[in-house]
C-alpha positions as CSV (number, residue, x, y, z in Angstrom):
1,M,-19.9,-41.6,-37.2
2,K,-18.7,-38.1,-38.2
3,K,-20.4,-36.6,-35.0
4,T,-18.6,-39.2,-32.9
5,I,-15.1,-38.3,-34.4
6,I,-15.7,-34.6,-34.0
7,A,-17.0,-35.0,-30.4
8,L,-14.0,-37.1,-29.5
9,S,-11.5,-34.6,-31.3
10,L,-13.2,-31.7,-29.4
11,C,-12.8,-33.6,-26.1
12,I,-9.1,-34.2,-26.7
13,F,-8.6,-30.6,-27.7
14,F,-10.2,-29.2,-24.4
15,F,-8.5,-31.7,-22.2
16,S,-5.1,-30.9,-23.8
17,C,-5.6,-27.2,-23.4
18,E,-6.5,-27.6,-19.7
19,K,-3.4,-29.7,-19.1
20,K,-1.2,-26.9,-20.8
21,N,-2.8,-24.2,-18.5
22,E,-2.2,-26.4,-15.5
23,L,1.5,-26.8,-16.5
24,A,1.9,-23.1,-17.2
25,E,0.6,-22.3,-13.6
26,E,3.1,-24.8,-12.3
27,I,6.0,-23.3,-14.0
28,V,5.0,-19.8,-12.8
29,Q,4.7,-21.1,-9.3
30,S,8.0,-22.9,-9.4
31,S,9.9,-20.0,-11.1
32,F,10.4,-18.5,-7.6
33,D,11.1,-21.7,-5.8
34,Q,14.6,-22.6,-7.2
35,L,16.9,-22.3,-4.2
36,E,17.2,-24.3,-1.0
37,Y,17.0,-21.8,2.1
38,K,16.6,-21.5,5.8
39,L,15.1,-18.3,7.4
40,K,15.8,-17.7,11.2
41,L,13.2,-15.3,12.5
42,P,11.1,-15.8,15.6
43,D,7.4,-16.8,15.0
44,T,6.4,-14.1,17.5
45,V,8.0,-10.6,17.8
46,I,7.4,-7.4,19.8
47,V,6.2,-4.3,18.0
48,N,8.8,-1.7,17.4
49,K,11.7,-3.9,18.4
50,P,14.5,-4.6,15.9
51,Y,15.3,-8.2,14.9
52,Q,18.0,-9.8,12.8
53,A,16.7,-12.3,10.4
54,T,19.4,-14.8,9.2
55,I,19.0,-16.2,5.8
56,E,21.1,-19.1,4.6
57,F,20.9,-20.5,1.1
58,K,22.3,-23.0,-1.4
59,S,22.5,-22.7,-5.1
60,D,23.6,-24.9,-7.9
61,F,25.9,-22.0,-9.0
62,D,27.9,-22.6,-5.9
63,S,29.8,-25.3,-7.8
64,I,30.7,-22.9,-10.6
65,I,31.8,-19.8,-8.7
66,D,31.8,-18.6,-5.1
67,P,29.1,-16.3,-4.0
68,V,31.1,-13.2,-4.7
69,Q,30.5,-10.6,-7.4
70,I,33.7,-11.1,-9.4
71,N,36.1,-14.1,-9.4
72,P,39.6,-12.8,-10.0
73,H,40.7,-16.3,-11.0
74,D,38.2,-16.7,-13.7
75,S,37.2,-13.6,-15.6
76,T,34.8,-15.5,-17.8
77,K,32.2,-15.8,-15.0
78,V,30.6,-13.1,-12.8
79,R,28.0,-13.9,-10.2
80,L,25.7,-11.3,-8.6
81,I,23.3,-12.3,-5.7
82,T,20.7,-9.7,-4.8
83,Y,18.3,-9.8,-1.9
84,Y,15.0,-7.9,-2.3
85,R,13.1,-7.0,0.9
86,Y,9.4,-6.3,0.9
87,E,7.2,-4.5,3.3
88,P,5.4,-7.0,5.6
89,V,1.8,-7.6,4.5
90,R,-1.1,-8.4,6.7
91,S,-2.0,-12.1,7.0
92,P,-3.5,-13.7,5.0
93,M,-1.7,-12.4,2.0
94,K,-4.1,-12.4,-0.9
95,S,-1.5,-12.3,-3.8
96,I,2.1,-11.6,-4.6
97,G,0.8,-8.4,-6.2
98,E,0.4,-6.9,-2.8
99,L,4.1,-6.9,-2.1
100,I,5.8,-3.5,-2.0
101,K,9.6,-3.4,-2.4
102,I,11.4,-1.6,0.4
103,D,14.9,-2.0,-0.6
104,S,17.6,-4.4,-2.1
105,T,21.2,-5.3,-1.2
106,F,23.9,-7.4,-2.8
107,V,24.9,-10.5,-0.9
108,L,28.4,-11.4,-0.6
109,N,28.0,-14.8,1.0
110,K,25.4,-17.5,1.3
111,N,24.6,-16.7,5.0
112,F,23.4,-13.1,5.6
113,E,21.4,-11.0,8.1
114,I,18.6,-8.5,7.5
115,S,17.4,-6.1,10.1
116,I,13.5,-6.1,10.6
117,V,11.1,-4.0,12.6
118,F,7.4,-4.4,12.6
119,R,5.6,-1.2,13.3
120,E,2.1,-2.7,14.0
121,K,0.4,-5.3,16.1
122,G,-1.2,-8.3,14.2
123,E,-0.4,-11.1,11.9
124,F,2.0,-10.4,9.2
125,I,3.8,-12.1,6.2
126,Y,7.5,-11.3,6.1
127,S,8.6,-11.5,2.4
128,G,11.9,-11.3,0.5
129,L,13.4,-12.6,-2.8
130,I,16.8,-13.9,-3.5
131,K,18.0,-13.5,-7.0
132,D,21.1,-15.4,-7.9
133,V,22.5,-14.5,-11.5
134,I,25.6,-15.7,-13.1
135,M,27.0,-14.3,-16.3
136,H,29.2,-16.3,-18.7
137,N,31.5,-14.6,-21.3
138,H,32.2,-16.6,-24.4
139,Y,35.1,-15.9,-26.5
140,N,35.8,-16.7,-30.2
141,E,38.9,-18.7,-31.4
142,R,40.9,-15.4,-31.6
143,G,40.3,-14.6,-27.9
144,I,37.7,-11.8,-28.5
145,R,34.4,-11.9,-26.5
146,D,31.6,-12.6,-28.9
147,T,28.6,-13.4,-26.6
148,V,27.4,-13.2,-23.0
149,S,24.8,-15.4,-21.5
150,F,22.9,-15.1,-18.2
151,E,21.4,-17.7,-16.0
152,E,19.4,-17.0,-12.9
153,F,17.7,-18.7,-10.0
154,K,15.1,-17.0,-7.8
155,Q,13.7,-17.8,-4.4
156,Q,10.6,-16.3,-2.9
157,I,10.8,-16.1,1.0
158,H,7.6,-16.0,3.1
159,K,7.2,-16.4,6.7
160,K,4.1,-15.7,9.0
161,V,5.0,-13.6,12.0
162,I,2.8,-12.7,15.0
163,V,3.6,-9.2,16.3
164,V,2.6,-8.4,19.9
165,E,3.1,-5.5,22.3
């Protein structure tokens, strides 16, 4: 009887640990998939020719404050949107760890353009990251700021592009 209870307890323990690990992996994967977006970039491009990629996105923060850096009508909230551009990676991409950041820029509206040039022929993955951060100032009853809190959404962008001559 004792062996049965111990075996049953061990099974429950192992299955619950496995479920927690799956949940942790799910959270990590979804942490960079929090915004709705559209990327306009051709599937096939010509090597060494500049292209303009158009990115349009929606955020839950849009209902709180416009996508500008500071709202002059409400000094308690500040919103900063940053776009990080990565070097294109040969397809298939093995892991997110392969990405090398080229540069970043502040985004002043929800529809913006990025200039892209592919320097080699082949199949590549174009990657970027939108980071939308809002800061809330909190004031005490005497009107003195006592705390600041931050909320953020991140959206990883990937698109397979074929580069030809």
